[in-house]
ChimeraX commands (.cxc) that place a marker at each C-alpha (Angstrom):
marker #1 position 7.51,-5.21,0.25 radius 0.5
marker #1 position 4.52,-7.53,0.18 radius 0.5
marker #1 position 4.08,-9.87,3.15 radius 0.5
marker #1 position 4.54,-13.60,2.76 radius 0.5
marker #1 position 1.24,-15.48,2.56 radius 0.5
marker #1 position 0.81,-18.66,4.58 radius 0.5
marker #1 position -1.94,-21.24,4.38 radius 0.5
marker #1 position -3.10,-23.87,6.83 radius 0.5
marker #1 position -5.26,-26.54,5.25 radius 0.5
marker #1 position -5.26,-29.24,2.62 radius 0.5
marker #1 position -3.39,-29.27,-0.65 radius 0.5
marker #1 position -5.23,-29.31,-3.95 radius 0.5
marker #1 position -5.09,-33.08,-4.17 radius 0.5
marker #1 position -4.86,-34.65,-0.72 radius 0.5
marker #1 position -6.43,-34.73,2.72 radius 0.5
marker #1 position -4.72,-33.60,5.89 radius 0.5
marker #1 position -4.22,-30.10,7.24 radius 0.5
marker #1 position -0.67,-28.72,7.16 radius 0.5
marker #1 position 1.14,-25.39,7.06 radius 0.5
marker #1 position 2.02,-24.22,3.55 radius 0.5
marker #1 position 3.94,-21.39,1.93 radius 0.5
marker #1 position 1.85,-19.77,-0.78 radius 0.5
marker #1 position 3.50,-18.74,-4.04 radius 0.5
marker #1 position 1.82,-17.32,-7.14 radius 0.5
marker #1 position 1.18,-20.69,-8.78 radius 0.5
marker #1 position 1.83,-23.24,-6.05 radius 0.5
marker #1 position 1.54,-24.06,-2.39 radius 0.5
marker #1 position 4.32,-26.00,-0.73 radius 0.5
marker #1 position 4.18,-27.67,2.64 radius 0.5
marker #1 position 6.47,-25.68,4.91 radius 0.5
marker #1 position 8.55,-26.58,7.91 radius 0.5
marker #1 position 9.70,-23.01,8.60 radius 0.5
marker #1 position 6.44,-22.15,10.31 radius 0.5
marker #1 position 4.50,-24.42,12.60 radius 0.5
marker #1 position 2.48,-24.56,15.80 radius 0.5
marker #1 position 5.56,-23.56,17.83 radius 0.5
marker #1 position 6.38,-20.28,16.07 radius 0.5
marker #1 position 2.96,-18.87,15.26 radius 0.5
marker #1 position 1.16,-17.21,18.19 radius 0.5
marker #1 position -2.10,-19.01,17.41 radius 0.5
marker #1 position -3.20,-22.55,16.70 radius 0.5
marker #1 position -5.37,-22.68,13.57 radius 0.5
marker #1 position -6.97,-25.89,14.78 radius 0.5
marker #1 position -8.12,-24.53,18.13 radius 0.5
marker #1 position -8.78,-20.80,17.67 radius 0.5
marker #1 position -12.47,-20.21,17.14 radius 0.5
marker #1 position -12.24,-18.32,13.87 radius 0.5
marker #1 position -15.62,-19.59,12.77 radius 0.5
marker #1 position -18.57,-19.77,15.16 radius 0.5
marker #1 position -20.15,-23.04,16.22 radius 0.5
marker #1 position -22.63,-24.19,13.60 radius 0.5
marker #1 position -20.71,-22.70,10.67 radius 0.5
marker #1 position -21.30,-24.34,7.32 radius 0.5
marker #1 position -19.05,-24.76,4.31 radius 0.5
marker #1 position -18.40,-21.42,2.69 radius 0.5
marker #1 position -18.72,-19.33,5.86 radius 0.5
marker #1 position -15.78,-16.99,6.37 radius 0.5
marker #1 position -14.21,-15.09,9.22 radius 0.5
marker #1 position -11.59,-12.34,9.30 radius 0.5
marker #1 position -9.48,-11.88,12.43 radius 0.5
marker #1 position -6.43,-10.03,13.66 radius 0.5
marker #1 position -4.44,-11.75,16.37 radius 0.5
marker #1 position -1.18,-10.54,17.94 radius 0.5
marker #1 position 0.17,-8.94,14.77 radius 0.5
marker #1 position -1.25,-11.48,12.30 radius 0.5
marker #1 position -4.12,-10.97,9.84 radius 0.5
marker #1 position -6.17,-14.11,9.26 radius 0.5
marker #1 position -8.89,-15.08,6.78 radius 0.5
marker #1 position -10.58,-18.42,7.45 radius 0.5
marker #1 position -12.96,-20.35,5.20 radius 0.5
marker #1 position -15.07,-23.19,6.56 radius 0.5
marker #1 position -14.41,-26.09,4.20 radius 0.5
marker #1 position -11.65,-27.37,1.96 radius 0.5
marker #1 position -10.91,-27.76,-1.73 radius 0.5
marker #1 position -10.40,-31.54,-1.25 radius 0.5
marker #1 position -11.37,-32.70,2.25 radius 0.5
marker #1 position -15.13,-33.17,2.64 radius 0.5
marker #1 position -14.97,-34.10,6.34 radius 0.5
marker #1 position -16.78,-31.80,8.78 radius 0.5
marker #1 position -14.70,-28.98,10.26 radius 0.5
marker #1 position -12.15,-28.92,7.46 radius 0.5
marker #1 position -10.92,-25.37,7.14 radius 0.5
marker #1 position -8.82,-23.27,4.83 radius 0.5
marker #1 position -6.94,-20.57,6.73 radius 0.5
marker #1 position -4.82,-17.89,5.04 radius 0.5
marker #1 position -2.65,-15.56,7.12 radius 0.5
marker #1 position 0.15,-13.00,7.02 radius 0.5
marker #1 position 2.42,-11.45,9.61 radius 0.5
marker #1 position 1.25,-7.86,9.75 radius 0.5
marker #1 position -1.95,-5.90,9.70 radius 0.5
marker #1 position -4.33,-5.67,6.76 radius 0.5
marker #1 position -8.00,-4.93,6.99 radius 0.5
marker #1 position -10.43,-7.56,5.75 radius 0.5
marker #1 position -10.84,-6.21,2.20 radius 0.5
marker #1 position -7.10,-5.67,1.76 radius 0.5
marker #1 position -6.39,-9.21,2.92 radius 0.5
marker #1 position -9.05,-10.74,0.65 radius 0.5
marker #1 position -7.72,-8.77,-2.32 radius 0.5
marker #1 position -4.17,-9.84,-1.49 radius 0.5
marker #1 position -5.13,-13.52,-1.12 radius 0.5
marker #1 position -7.03,-13.44,-4.42 radius 0.5
marker #1 position -4.00,-11.98,-6.21 radius 0.5
marker #1 position -2.44,-15.47,-6.03 radius 0.5
marker #1 position -3.63,-17.65,-8.94 radius 0.5
marker #1 position -3.16,-20.81,-6.85 radius 0.5
marker #1 position -5.62,-19.49,-4.25 radius 0.5
marker #1 position -8.15,-18.69,-6.97 radius 0.5
marker #1 position -7.74,-22.27,-8.21 radius 0.5
marker #1 position -8.30,-23.61,-4.68 radius 0.5
marker #1 position -11.46,-21.55,-4.18 radius 0.5
marker #1 position -12.80,-22.53,-7.60 radius 0.5
marker #1 position -12.20,-26.18,-6.69 radius 0.5
marker #1 position -14.38,-25.85,-3.57 radius 0.5
marker #1 position -17.75,-27.53,-4.06 radius 0.5
marker #1 position -19.57,-24.64,-2.34 radius 0.5
marker #1 position -19.85,-20.87,-2.63 radius 0.5
marker #1 position -17.50,-18.90,-0.39 radius 0.5
marker #1 position -19.24,-16.06,1.44 radius 0.5
marker #1 position -17.85,-12.64,0.65 radius 0.5
marker #1 position -15.99,-13.76,-2.47 radius 0.5
marker #1 position -17.77,-13.16,-5.73 radius 0.5
marker #1 position -16.97,-16.05,-8.09 radius 0.5
marker #1 position -17.14,-13.62,-11.02 radius 0.5
marker #1 position -14.39,-11.62,-9.38 radius 0.5
marker #1 position -12.02,-14.56,-9.31 radius 0.5
marker #1 position -12.79,-16.31,-12.61 radius 0.5
marker link #1:1,2 radius 0.2
marker link #1:2,3 radius 0.2
marker link #1:3,4 radius 0.2
marker link #1:4,5 radius 0.2
marker link #1:5,6 radius 0.2
marker link #1:6,7 radius 0.2
marker link #1:7,8 radius 0.2
marker link #1:8,9 radius 0.2
marker link #1:9,10 radius 0.2
marker link #1:10,11 radius 0.2
marker link #1:11,12 radius 0.2
marker link #1:12,13 radius 0.2
marker link #1:13,14 radius 0.2
marker link #1:14,15 radius 0.2
marker link #1:15,16 radius 0.2
marker link #1:16,17 radius 0.2
marker link #1:17,18 radius 0.2
marker link #1:18,19 radius 0.2
marker link #1:19,20 radius 0.2
marker link #1:20,21 radius 0.2
marker link #1:21,22 radius 0.2
marker link #1:22,23 radius 0.2
marker link #1:23,24 radius 0.2
marker link #1:24,25 radius 0.2
marker link #1:25,26 radius 0.2
marker link #1:26,27 radius 0.2
marker link #1:27,28 radius 0.2
marker link #1:28,29 radius 0.2
marker link #1:29,30 radius 0.2
marker link #1:30,31 radius 0.2
marker link #1:31,32 radius 0.2
marker link #1:32,33 radius 0.2
marker link #1:33,34 radius 0.2
marker link #1:34,35 radius 0.2
marker link #1:35,36 radius 0.2
marker link #1:36,37 radius 0.2
marker link #1:37,38 radius 0.2
marker link #1:38,39 radius 0.2
marker link #1:39,40 radius 0.2
marker link #1:40,41 radius 0.2
marker link #1:41,42 radius 0.2
marker link #1:42,43 radius 0.2
marker link #1:43,44 radius 0.2
marker link #1:44,45 radius 0.2
marker link #1:45,46 radius 0.2
marker link #1:46,47 radius 0.2
marker link #1:47,48 radius 0.2
marker link #1:48,49 radius 0.2
marker link #1:49,50 radius 0.2
marker link #1:50,51 radius 0.2
marker link #1:51,52 radius 0.2
marker link #1:52,53 radius 0.2
marker link #1:53,54 radius 0.2
marker link #1:54,55 radius 0.2
marker link #1:55,56 radius 0.2
marker link #1:56,57 radius 0.2
marker link #1:57,58 radius 0.2
marker link #1:58,59 radius 0.2
marker link #1:59,60 radius 0.2
marker link #1:60,61 radius 0.2
marker link #1:61,62 radius 0.2
marker link #1:62,63 radius 0.2
marker link #1:63,64 radius 0.2
marker link #1:64,65 radius 0.2
marker link #1:65,66 radius 0.2
marker link #1:66,67 radius 0.2
marker link #1:67,68 radius 0.2
marker link #1:68,69 radius 0.2
marker link #1:69,70 radius 0.2
marker link #1:70,71 radius 0.2
marker link #1:71,72 radius 0.2
marker link #1:72,73 radius 0.2
marker link #1:73,74 radius 0.2
marker link #1:74,75 radius 0.2
marker link #1:75,76 radius 0.2
marker link #1:76,77 radius 0.2
marker link #1:77,78 radius 0.2
marker link #1:78,79 radius 0.2
marker link #1:79,80 radius 0.2
marker link #1:80,81 radius 0.2
marker link #1:81,82 radius 0.2
marker link #1:82,83 radius 0.2
marker link #1:83,84 radius 0.2
marker link #1:84,85 radius 0.2
marker link #1:85,86 radius 0.2
marker link #1:86,87 radius 0.2
marker link #1:87,88 radius 0.2
marker link #1:88,89 radius 0.2
marker link #1:89,90 radius 0.2
marker link #1:90,91 radius 0.2
marker link #1:91,92 radius 0.2
marker link #1:92,93 radius 0.2
marker link #1:93,94 radius 0.2
marker link #1:94,95 radius 0.2
marker link #1:95,96 radius 0.2
marker link #1:96,97 radius 0.2
marker link #1:97,98 radius 0.2
marker link #1:98,99 radius 0.2
marker link #1:99,100 radius 0.2
marker link #1:100,101 radius 0.2
marker link #1:101,102 radius 0.2
marker link #1:102,103 radius 0.2
marker link #1:103,104 radius 0.2
marker link #1:104,105 radius 0.2
marker link #1:105,106 radius 0.2
marker link #1:106,107 radius 0.2
marker link #1:107,108 radius 0.2
marker link #1:108,109 radius 0.2
marker link #1:109,110 radius 0.2
marker link #1:110,111 radius 0.2
marker link #1:111,112 radius 0.2
marker link #1:112,113 radius 0.2
marker link #1:113,114 radius 0.2
marker link #1:114,115 radius 0.2
marker link #1:115,116 radius 0.2
marker link #1:116,117 radius 0.2
marker link #1:117,118 radius 0.2
marker link #1:118,119 radius 0.2
marker link #1:119,120 radius 0.2
marker link #1:120,121 radius 0.2
marker link #1:121,122 radius 0.2
marker link #1:122,123 radius 0.2
marker link #1:123,124 radius 0.2
marker link #1:124,125 radius 0.2
marker link #1:125,126 radius 0.2
view
């Protein structure tokens, strides 16, 4: 069974970072997962090093969660906006990227970003 994909960041059309459930063609703000029941805080963990610029990425594993973070957002242009995708379970970086990109809504989000995303070939996702 495939793991459920979660996303912390902005929606396709509004500012503000929230937890979302990711489905094939949509993301929905979720209340089943939040800062209290995830063993990490996506706003305070240093996924991306100081001085990161839009499009920089970082893969991490943290207490049984696999995490792929992108510096920047598909809608929010403010500094330090981030798009963070994560699953409960262990996947290596390539497996997690491939899994994330298997969701058409994620491809749409990345294509909407006004910058290139490191490690993701735009040709691969078009």
